[in-house]
C-alpha positions as MATLAB code, in Angstrom:
seq = 'XXXXXXXXXXXXXXXXXXXXXXXXXXXXXXXXXXXXXXXXXXXXXXXXXXXXXXXXXXXXXXXXXXXXXXXXXXXXXXXXXXXXXXXXXXXXXXXXXXXXXXXXXXXXXXXXXXXXXXXXXXXXXX';
ca = [
       0.000    0.000    0.000;
       2.812    2.452    0.787;
       5.674    3.414   -1.497;
       7.603    5.684    0.858;
       7.677    7.504    4.168;
       9.541   10.777    4.711;
      10.096   12.332    8.152;
      11.422   15.761    8.980;
      14.643   16.174   10.912;
      16.714   19.081   12.154;
      19.915   16.994   12.326;
      20.757   14.713    9.391;
      23.930   13.359   11.017;
      22.094   12.381   14.224;
      19.342   10.796   12.124;
      21.950    8.945   10.057;
      23.537    7.400   13.178;
      20.156    6.432   14.661;
      18.478    5.101   11.505;
      21.556    3.276   10.149;
      21.525    1.229   13.381;
      17.744    0.929   13.624;
      17.100   -0.048   10.008;
      20.284   -2.111    9.878;
      18.642   -4.371   12.476;
      15.965   -5.012    9.815;
      18.533   -5.813    7.113;
      18.591   -2.428    5.364;
      21.792   -0.987    3.943;
      23.106    2.292    5.390;
      21.280    5.411    4.256;
      22.682    7.736    1.622;
      22.571   11.518    1.787;
      21.490   12.803   -1.631;
      22.389   16.069   -3.359;
      19.453   17.808   -1.645;
      20.717   16.868    1.841;
      18.092   14.184    2.424;
      18.955   10.868    4.072;
      17.418    8.072    2.026;
      17.079    4.325    2.607;
      15.915    1.823   -0.027;
      14.857   -1.624    1.211;
      12.618   -4.264   -0.334;
      11.469   -1.791   -2.992;
      10.398    0.818   -0.438;
      11.882    4.215    0.465;
      12.300    5.689    3.927;
      13.764    9.178    4.114;
      14.599   12.012    6.449;
      14.901   15.618    5.401;
      15.030   19.120    6.757;
      11.596   20.614    5.962;
      11.568   22.304    2.565;
       9.625   25.267    3.975;
      12.647   26.235    6.093;
      10.753   25.831    9.369;
      12.012   23.497   12.119;
      11.005   19.836   11.872;
       8.545   18.661   14.515;
       7.082   15.240   15.226;
       3.442   14.502   14.497;
       1.413   14.111   17.661;
      -0.681   10.972   17.207;
       1.446    9.704   14.303;
       3.301    6.382   14.317;
       5.558    4.837   11.671;
       5.469    1.034   11.801;
       8.242   -1.294   10.626;
       7.439   -4.925    9.732;
       9.686   -7.515   11.359;
      10.120  -11.181   10.497;
      10.537  -12.430   14.072;
      10.368  -11.580   17.761;
      14.172  -11.533   17.756;
      14.222   -8.944   14.979;
      11.833   -6.709   16.947;
      14.114   -6.985   19.976;
      17.231   -6.233   17.884;
      15.477   -3.198   16.328;
      14.519   -1.891   19.766;
      18.003   -2.445   21.212;
      19.662   -0.726   18.229;
      17.359    2.255   18.597;
      17.926    2.673   22.323;
      21.708    2.292   21.883;
      21.744    5.047   19.255;
      19.760    7.859   20.831;
      16.199    6.549   20.765;
      13.899    6.453   23.766;
      11.888    3.363   24.663;
       8.240    4.344   25.167;
       4.964    2.745   26.194;
       5.160   -0.820   27.499;
       8.376   -2.845   27.130;
       8.639   -4.918   23.932;
       6.211   -7.794   24.103;
       3.014   -9.512   23.001;
      -0.178   -7.495   22.659;
      -3.551   -9.023   21.858;
      -5.425   -7.309   19.039;
      -8.302   -7.810   16.647;
      -5.631   -9.014   14.167;
      -4.306  -11.723   16.511;
      -1.280  -11.607   18.764;
       1.309   -9.003   17.829;
       4.820   -8.631   19.202;
       5.488   -4.892   19.395;
       8.173   -2.461   20.490;
       7.905    1.335   20.529;
      10.556    4.063   20.348;
      10.849    7.774   19.831;
      13.681    8.717   17.506;
      16.034   11.579   18.464;
      13.637   14.078   16.810;
      10.621   12.769   18.759;
       8.951   10.731   15.987;
       7.050    7.703   17.277;
       8.171    4.400   15.758;
       6.923    0.840   16.169;
       8.384   -2.544   15.246;
       5.717   -5.196   14.645;
       5.833   -8.949   14.232;
       2.496  -10.652   13.617;
       2.600  -13.926   15.498;
       1.095  -17.118   14.086;
];
């Protein structure tokens, strides 16, 4: 359904450190800063990017927004969470673990990135 997600950032280098570790835990290659100063990741045909806002105003996180990352296992969720915390992210909500939902049991972990964006790693359990 989605082709790409772009988040605002006020610090590309800080974002590069955080997201290289975080997305590396999911098997993504390190991000590349393009000629417009945007940090871009390509993985499994999808794009995830970070950029200073083009309107020149400071980047802010979206209250009520969450970006979810699909994980292939509980271990991958845990590795994602650990990489994020070790690289400037903040663990939020409940600790990583199983949550019951209308879609079955989900193994979830939540972080805020250094800019305050809310992120989630999700593994749908059998």
